[in-house]
TORKOL-4160 file (C-alpha; in steps of 0.2 Angstrom, whole numbers, padded with zeros to 4 digits, m for minus):
303
<pt num="1" X="m0091" Y="m0732" Z="0776"/>
<pt num="2" X="m0079" Y="m0718" Z="0778"/>
<pt num="3" X="m0060" Y="m0723" Z="0777"/>
<pt num="4" X="m0049" Y="m0720" Z="0793"/>
<pt num="5" X="m0033" Y="m0709" Z="0789"/>
<pt num="6" X="m0019" Y="m0712" Z="0801"/>
<pt num="7" X="m0006" Y="m0698" Z="0803"/>
<pt num="8" X="0012" Y="m0699" Z="0808"/>
<pt num="9" X="0009" Y="m0691" Z="0824"/>
<pt num="10" X="m0004" Y="m0706" Z="0828"/>
<pt num="11" X="0011" Y="m0718" Z="0830"/>
<pt num="12" X="0028" Y="m0709" Z="0829"/>
<pt num="13" X="0034" Y="m0698" Z="0843"/>
<pt num="14" X="0046" Y="m0686" Z="0834"/>
<pt num="15" X="0047" Y="m0678" Z="0817"/>
<pt num="16" X="0066" Y="m0683" Z="0819"/>
<pt num="17" X="0064" Y="m0701" Z="0819"/>
<pt num="18" X="0048" Y="m0704" Z="0810"/>
<pt num="19" X="0048" Y="m0724" Z="0815"/>
<pt num="20" X="0036" Y="m0736" Z="0822"/>
<pt num="21" X="0036" Y="m0755" Z="0824"/>
<pt num="22" X="0023" Y="m0768" Z="0834"/>
<pt num="23" X="0016" Y="m0785" Z="0832"/>
<pt num="24" X="m0003" Y="m0788" Z="0832"/>
<pt num="25" X="m0015" Y="m0803" Z="0832"/>
<pt num="26" X="m0030" Y="m0801" Z="0822"/>
<pt num="27" X="m0045" Y="m0813" Z="0821"/>
<pt num="28" X="m0063" Y="m0810" Z="0814"/>
<pt num="29" X="m0068" Y="m0799" Z="0829"/>
<pt num="30" X="m0053" Y="m0788" Z="0829"/>
<pt num="31" X="m0048" Y="m0781" Z="0814"/>
<pt num="32" X="m0042" Y="m0764" Z="0808"/>
<pt num="33" X="m0054" Y="m0752" Z="0800"/>
<pt num="34" X="m0053" Y="m0749" Z="0781"/>
<pt num="35" X="m0039" Y="m0736" Z="0782"/>
<pt num="36" X="m0025" Y="m0726" Z="0773"/>
<pt num="37" X="m0010" Y="m0717" Z="0781"/>
<pt num="38" X="0003" Y="m0703" Z="0777"/>
<pt num="39" X="0019" Y="m0716" Z="0779"/>
<pt num="40" X="0025" Y="m0731" Z="0772"/>
<pt num="41" X="0019" Y="m0748" Z="0780"/>
<pt num="42" X="0029" Y="m0763" Z="0778"/>
<pt num="43" X="0019" Y="m0778" Z="0784"/>
<pt num="44" X="0026" Y="m0796" Z="0788"/>
<pt num="45" X="0014" Y="m0811" Z="0791"/>
<pt num="46" X="0022" Y="m0820" Z="0804"/>
<pt num="47" X="0008" Y="m0834" Z="0805"/>
<pt num="48" X="m0008" Y="m0838" Z="0799"/>
<pt num="49" X="m0018" Y="m0832" Z="0784"/>
<pt num="50" X="m0032" Y="m0819" Z="0779"/>
<pt num="51" X="m0038" Y="m0809" Z="0764"/>
<pt num="52" X="m0030" Y="m0792" Z="0761"/>
<pt num="53" X="m0042" Y="m0780" Z="0755"/>
<pt num="54" X="m0031" Y="m0768" Z="0745"/>
<pt num="55" X="m0039" Y="m0754" Z="0735"/>
<pt num="56" X="m0055" Y="m0763" Z="0734"/>
<pt num="57" X="m0049" Y="m0780" Z="0728"/>
<pt num="58" X="m0045" Y="m0795" Z="0738"/>
<pt num="59" X="m0029" Y="m0805" Z="0738"/>
<pt num="60" X="m0024" Y="m0820" Z="0749"/>
<pt num="61" X="m0010" Y="m0817" Z="0762"/>
<pt num="62" X="0000" Y="m0831" Z="0772"/>
<pt num="63" X="0013" Y="m0836" Z="0783"/>
<pt num="64" X="0029" Y="m0827" Z="0778"/>
<pt num="65" X="0022" Y="m0816" Z="0766"/>
<pt num="66" X="0029" Y="m0798" Z="0766"/>
<pt num="67" X="0023" Y="m0783" Z="0756"/>
<pt num="68" X="0023" Y="m0763" Z="0757"/>
<pt num="69" X="0009" Y="m0751" Z="0757"/>
<pt num="70" X="0012" Y="m0734" Z="0750"/>
<pt num="71" X="0005" Y="m0718" Z="0759"/>
<pt num="72" X="m0013" Y="m0714" Z="0752"/>
<pt num="73" X="m0017" Y="m0732" Z="0749"/>
<pt num="74" X="m0034" Y="m0739" Z="0756"/>
<pt num="75" X="m0032" Y="m0758" Z="0764"/>
<pt num="76" X="m0038" Y="m0769" Z="0778"/>
<pt num="77" X="m0040" Y="m0787" Z="0782"/>
<pt num="78" X="m0054" Y="m0800" Z="0781"/>
<pt num="79" X="m0052" Y="m0816" Z="0792"/>
<pt num="80" X="m0064" Y="m0831" Z="0792"/>
<pt num="81" X="m0071" Y="m0836" Z="0809"/>
<pt num="82" X="m0060" Y="m0846" Z="0820"/>
<pt num="83" X="m0045" Y="m0841" Z="0810"/>
<pt num="84" X="m0032" Y="m0828" Z="0816"/>
<pt num="85" X="m0017" Y="m0820" Z="0809"/>
<pt num="86" X="m0001" Y="m0814" Z="0818"/>
<pt num="87" X="0008" Y="m0799" Z="0808"/>
<pt num="88" X="0022" Y="m0786" Z="0812"/>
<pt num="89" X="0019" Y="m0769" Z="0805"/>
<pt num="90" X="0033" Y="m0758" Z="0803"/>
<pt num="91" X="0029" Y="m0739" Z="0799"/>
<pt num="92" X="0042" Y="m0726" Z="0794"/>
<pt num="93" X="0044" Y="m0711" Z="0782"/>
<pt num="94" X="0057" Y="m0712" Z="0769"/>
<pt num="95" X="0067" Y="m0698" Z="0775"/>
<pt num="96" X="0073" Y="m0709" Z="0789"/>
<pt num="97" X="0086" Y="m0717" Z="0777"/>
<pt num="98" X="0098" Y="m0703" Z="0772"/>
<pt num="99" X="0103" Y="m0701" Z="0755"/>
<pt num="100" X="0123" Y="m0701" Z="0760"/>
<pt num="101" X="0119" Y="m0719" Z="0767"/>
<pt num="102" X="0109" Y="m0724" Z="0751"/>
<pt num="103" X="0124" Y="m0718" Z="0740"/>
<pt num="104" X="0137" Y="m0729" Z="0751"/>
<pt num="105" X="0125" Y="m0744" Z="0749"/>
<pt num="106" X="0123" Y="m0743" Z="0730"/>
<pt num="107" X="0103" Y="m0737" Z="0730"/>
<pt num="108" X="0104" Y="m0740" Z="0711"/>
<pt num="109" X="0105" Y="m0758" Z="0713"/>
<pt num="110" X="0100" Y="m0762" Z="0731"/>
<pt num="111" X="0083" Y="m0755" Z="0735"/>
<pt num="112" X="0073" Y="m0761" Z="0721"/>
<pt num="113" X="0060" Y="m0769" Z="0732"/>
<pt num="114" X="0057" Y="m0751" Z="0741"/>
<pt num="115" X="0059" Y="m0741" Z="0724"/>
<pt num="116" X="0052" Y="m0751" Z="0711"/>
<pt num="117" X="0039" Y="m0765" Z="0717"/>
<pt num="118" X="0027" Y="m0755" Z="0727"/>
<pt num="119" X="0025" Y="m0744" Z="0712"/>
<pt num="120" X="0020" Y="m0758" Z="0700"/>
<pt num="121" X="0002" Y="m0761" Z="0696"/>
<pt num="122" X="m0007" Y="m0768" Z="0711"/>
<pt num="123" X="m0011" Y="m0784" Z="0703"/>
<pt num="124" X="0006" Y="m0788" Z="0699"/>
<pt num="125" X="0012" Y="m0782" Z="0716"/>
<pt num="126" X="m0001" Y="m0793" Z="0726"/>
<pt num="127" X="m0003" Y="m0809" Z="0715"/>
<pt num="128" X="0016" Y="m0810" Z="0715"/>
<pt num="129" X="0019" Y="m0807" Z="0734"/>
<pt num="130" X="0036" Y="m0809" Z="0741"/>
<pt num="131" X="0036" Y="m0825" Z="0751"/>
<pt num="132" X="0050" Y="m0828" Z="0761"/>
<pt num="133" X="0058" Y="m0846" Z="0765"/>
<pt num="134" X="0070" Y="m0856" Z="0774"/>
<pt num="135" X="0084" Y="m0845" Z="0781"/>
<pt num="136" X="0077" Y="m0829" Z="0773"/>
<pt num="137" X="0061" Y="m0830" Z="0785"/>
<pt num="138" X="0071" Y="m0832" Z="0800"/>
<pt num="139" X="0085" Y="m0818" Z="0796"/>
<pt num="140" X="0070" Y="m0807" Z="0792"/>
<pt num="141" X="0060" Y="m0809" Z="0807"/>
<pt num="142" X="0076" Y="m0808" Z="0818"/>
<pt num="143" X="0078" Y="m0790" Z="0811"/>
<pt num="144" X="0060" Y="m0785" Z="0814"/>
<pt num="145" X="0062" Y="m0791" Z="0833"/>
<pt num="146" X="0079" Y="m0782" Z="0834"/>
<pt num="147" X="0069" Y="m0766" Z="0829"/>
<pt num="148" X="0055" Y="m0769" Z="0841"/>
<pt num="149" X="0067" Y="m0772" Z="0855"/>
<pt num="150" X="0076" Y="m0755" Z="0851"/>
<pt num="151" X="0060" Y="m0746" Z="0849"/>
<pt num="152" X="0053" Y="m0751" Z="0866"/>
<pt num="153" X="0069" Y="m0750" Z="0877"/>
<pt num="154" X="0075" Y="m0734" Z="0868"/>
<pt num="155" X="0093" Y="m0736" Z="0875"/>
<pt num="156" X="0109" Y="m0725" Z="0869"/>
<pt num="157" X="0110" Y="m0726" Z="0849"/>
<pt num="158" X="0094" Y="m0733" Z="0848"/>
<pt num="159" X="0088" Y="m0724" Z="0832"/>
<pt num="160" X="0104" Y="m0727" Z="0824"/>
<pt num="161" X="0103" Y="m0745" Z="0826"/>
<pt num="162" X="0085" Y="m0746" Z="0819"/>
<pt num="163" X="0090" Y="m0736" Z="0804"/>
<pt num="164" X="0104" Y="m0749" Z="0801"/>
<pt num="165" X="0093" Y="m0763" Z="0804"/>
<pt num="166" X="0079" Y="m0756" Z="0793"/>
<pt num="167" X="0091" Y="m0753" Z="0778"/>
<pt num="168" X="0098" Y="m0770" Z="0780"/>
<pt num="169" X="0079" Y="m0777" Z="0779"/>
<pt num="170" X="0075" Y="m0768" Z="0764"/>
<pt num="171" X="0091" Y="m0773" Z="0755"/>
<pt num="172" X="0088" Y="m0791" Z="0760"/>
<pt num="173" X="0071" Y="m0789" Z="0753"/>
<pt num="174" X="0078" Y="m0782" Z="0737"/>
<pt num="175" X="0091" Y="m0796" Z="0735"/>
<pt num="176" X="0077" Y="m0808" Z="0736"/>
<pt num="177" X="0065" Y="m0799" Z="0724"/>
<pt num="178" X="0079" Y="m0796" Z="0711"/>
<pt num="179" X="0084" Y="m0815" Z="0712"/>
<pt num="180" X="0066" Y="m0820" Z="0709"/>
<pt num="181" X="0062" Y="m0806" Z="0697"/>
<pt num="182" X="0079" Y="m0810" Z="0686"/>
<pt num="183" X="0073" Y="m0827" Z="0681"/>
<pt num="184" X="0057" Y="m0820" Z="0673"/>
<pt num="185" X="0064" Y="m0804" Z="0668"/>
<pt num="186" X="0079" Y="m0811" Z="0659"/>
<pt num="187" X="0071" Y="m0825" Z="0651"/>
<pt num="188" X="0055" Y="m0814" Z="0644"/>
<pt num="189" X="0065" Y="m0799" Z="0641"/>
<pt num="190" X="0053" Y="m0789" Z="0649"/>
<pt num="191" X="0064" Y="m0775" Z="0654"/>
<pt num="192" X="0081" Y="m0768" Z="0649"/>
<pt num="193" X="0094" Y="m0759" Z="0659"/>
<pt num="194" X="0089" Y="m0742" Z="0654"/>
<pt num="195" X="0070" Y="m0745" Z="0659"/>
<pt num="196" X="0075" Y="m0752" Z="0676"/>
<pt num="197" X="0086" Y="m0737" Z="0679"/>
<pt num="198" X="0071" Y="m0726" Z="0676"/>
<pt num="199" X="0060" Y="m0736" Z="0687"/>
<pt num="200" X="0073" Y="m0735" Z="0702"/>
<pt num="201" X="0073" Y="m0715" Z="0699"/>
<pt num="202" X="0055" Y="m0714" Z="0698"/>
<pt num="203" X="0053" Y="m0724" Z="0712"/>
<pt num="204" X="0066" Y="m0713" Z="0722"/>
<pt num="205" X="0056" Y="m0697" Z="0717"/>
<pt num="206" X="0039" Y="m0704" Z="0723"/>
<pt num="207" X="0047" Y="m0708" Z="0740"/>
<pt num="208" X="0055" Y="m0691" Z="0742"/>
<pt num="209" X="0043" Y="m0679" Z="0733"/>
<pt num="210" X="0043" Y="m0669" Z="0749"/>
<pt num="211" X="0063" Y="m0666" Z="0750"/>
<pt num="212" X="0073" Y="m0654" Z="0739"/>
<pt num="213" X="0079" Y="m0665" Z="0723"/>
<pt num="214" X="0092" Y="m0659" Z="0712"/>
<pt num="215" X="0099" Y="m0666" Z="0696"/>
<pt num="216" X="0115" Y="m0666" Z="0704"/>
<pt num="217" X="0110" Y="m0676" Z="0718"/>
<pt num="218" X="0101" Y="m0690" Z="0706"/>
<pt num="219" X="0116" Y="m0691" Z="0696"/>
<pt num="220" X="0128" Y="m0693" Z="0712"/>
<pt num="221" X="0115" Y="m0706" Z="0718"/>
<pt num="222" X="0113" Y="m0717" Z="0702"/>
<pt num="223" X="0130" Y="m0715" Z="0695"/>
<pt num="224" X="0126" Y="m0707" Z="0679"/>
<pt num="225" X="0130" Y="m0690" Z="0671"/>
<pt num="226" X="0117" Y="m0677" Z="0670"/>
<pt num="227" X="0117" Y="m0676" Z="0651"/>
<pt num="228" X="0113" Y="m0695" Z="0650"/>
<pt num="229" X="0100" Y="m0695" Z="0664"/>
<pt num="230" X="0090" Y="m0680" Z="0656"/>
<pt num="231" X="0091" Y="m0689" Z="0639"/>
<pt num="232" X="0087" Y="m0706" Z="0644"/>
<pt num="233" X="0073" Y="m0701" Z="0656"/>
<pt num="234" X="0064" Y="m0690" Z="0643"/>
<pt num="235" X="0065" Y="m0705" Z="0631"/>
<pt num="236" X="0058" Y="m0717" Z="0644"/>
<pt num="237" X="0044" Y="m0707" Z="0653"/>
<pt num="238" X="0041" Y="m0693" Z="0640"/>
<pt num="239" X="0045" Y="m0680" Z="0654"/>
<pt num="240" X="0059" Y="m0671" Z="0661"/>
<pt num="241" X="0065" Y="m0674" Z="0679"/>
<pt num="242" X="0058" Y="m0657" Z="0684"/>
<pt num="243" X="0042" Y="m0661" Z="0675"/>
<pt num="244" X="0040" Y="m0677" Z="0684"/>
<pt num="245" X="0042" Y="m0671" Z="0701"/>
<pt num="246" X="0030" Y="m0659" Z="0698"/>
<pt num="247" X="0019" Y="m0672" Z="0692"/>
<pt num="248" X="0022" Y="m0683" Z="0707"/>
<pt num="249" X="0019" Y="m0667" Z="0718"/>
<pt num="250" X="0002" Y="m0661" Z="0712"/>
<pt num="251" X="m0005" Y="m0678" Z="0712"/>
<pt num="252" X="m0001" Y="m0679" Z="0731"/>
<pt num="253" X="m0007" Y="m0662" Z="0734"/>
<pt num="254" X="m0024" Y="m0666" Z="0726"/>
<pt num="255" X="m0025" Y="m0681" Z="0738"/>
<pt num="256" X="m0020" Y="m0670" Z="0754"/>
<pt num="257" X="m0033" Y="m0656" Z="0748"/>
<pt num="258" X="m0047" Y="m0669" Z="0748"/>
<pt num="259" X="m0041" Y="m0679" Z="0762"/>
<pt num="260" X="m0037" Y="m0666" Z="0776"/>
<pt num="261" X="m0043" Y="m0649" Z="0782"/>
<pt num="262" X="m0025" Y="m0642" Z="0778"/>
<pt num="263" X="m0025" Y="m0624" Z="0770"/>
<pt num="264" X="m0016" Y="m0622" Z="0753"/>
<pt num="265" X="m0001" Y="m0614" Z="0761"/>
<pt num="266" X="0001" Y="m0630" Z="0772"/>
<pt num="267" X="m0003" Y="m0642" Z="0757"/>
<pt num="268" X="0010" Y="m0633" Z="0746"/>
<pt num="269" X="0024" Y="m0635" Z="0761"/>
<pt num="270" X="0019" Y="m0654" Z="0764"/>
<pt num="271" X="0023" Y="m0658" Z="0745"/>
<pt num="272" X="0039" Y="m0649" Z="0744"/>
<pt num="273" X="0034" Y="m0631" Z="0738"/>
<pt num="274" X="0041" Y="m0617" Z="0749"/>
<pt num="275" X="0032" Y="m0604" Z="0740"/>
<pt num="276" X="0015" Y="m0605" Z="0739"/>
<pt num="277" X="0010" Y="m0593" Z="0726"/>
<pt num="278" X="0021" Y="m0603" Z="0714"/>
<pt num="279" X="0013" Y="m0620" Z="0720"/>
<pt num="280" X="m0005" Y="m0612" Z="0716"/>
<pt num="281" X="0001" Y="m0605" Z="0699"/>
<pt num="282" X="0008" Y="m0623" Z="0694"/>
<pt num="283" X="m0007" Y="m0632" Z="0702"/>
<pt num="284" X="m0019" Y="m0622" Z="0690"/>
<pt num="285" X="m0008" Y="m0624" Z="0676"/>
<pt num="286" X="m0008" Y="m0643" Z="0677"/>
<pt num="287" X="m0026" Y="m0646" Z="0684"/>
<pt num="288" X="m0036" Y="m0633" Z="0677"/>
<pt num="289" X="m0042" Y="m0624" Z="0692"/>
<pt num="290" X="m0035" Y="m0616" Z="0708"/>
<pt num="291" X="m0031" Y="m0627" Z="0724"/>
<pt num="292" X="m0045" Y="m0621" Z="0734"/>
<pt num="293" X="m0058" Y="m0623" Z="0719"/>
<pt num="294" X="m0051" Y="m0640" Z="0716"/>
<pt num="295" X="m0055" Y="m0645" Z="0735"/>
<pt num="296" X="m0072" Y="m0637" Z="0735"/>
<pt num="297" X="m0078" Y="m0646" Z="0719"/>
<pt num="298" X="m0071" Y="m0663" Z="0725"/>
<pt num="299" X="m0080" Y="m0661" Z="0742"/>
<pt num="300" X="m0097" Y="m0656" Z="0734"/>
<pt num="301" X="m0096" Y="m0669" Z="0723"/>
<pt num="302" X="m0093" Y="m0683" Z="0736"/>
<pt num="303" X="m0108" Y="m0678" Z="0745"/>
């Protein structure tokens, strides 16, 4: 069965405000097709339970579970007969949250549920879902319903209010995530401060691969000197910052080449390269063949 691919234009009205939110009720006869998308999807289970089929594996989800699906990841739901599930889907692009706001809010500590957790091993992500309880679930649902109201009414300053509510929501999730994670991390010594910092930076790079990213900007956001950042990043990942950006972009380009009808020049632009010739040369060096040849070969093998 072919995977359905959803684009930003299917849901979002403008490129300037890439956001959409809606409440859904699903049962065994009303399920979304197996799909992927080019935006971030945050899902909150308001009521009920189901199986979440994510990248070919099944995970149980229930009331007050919340999780994030990254662009390109394939998922759907399975629901038993006579069962229902009520969810809220919040769709957006990371560019909706401006770097200047992230700096003021302390991105290096307050956004781990957005920059770290969605990039962990998929079993780690979905066997340890974030389940909200008590006042947190009430507050979280209130934020989601506030965004739905603003999105529906589109009164003055609605986009500003939604941005603020979205950031508050992500910071709230990160607080809960860190409160629960710190108990296991600190007791088992799974990660040190340097590893966590590099995870945050890698998450930021993965979220913003299509934007212009500079060492100076990363230093500003994460309160670190360029010398220390470069040394630490190479030590922890084996790559320089620039090499990691190229690596992330090329992986995304491979995905776009296979899953869309975009020309090479458009793929180059989508992953952050203004110079298609440079992109093609880099792609060939990393992958071993030009972008067009890669697309042609993969499409032949898939038939």
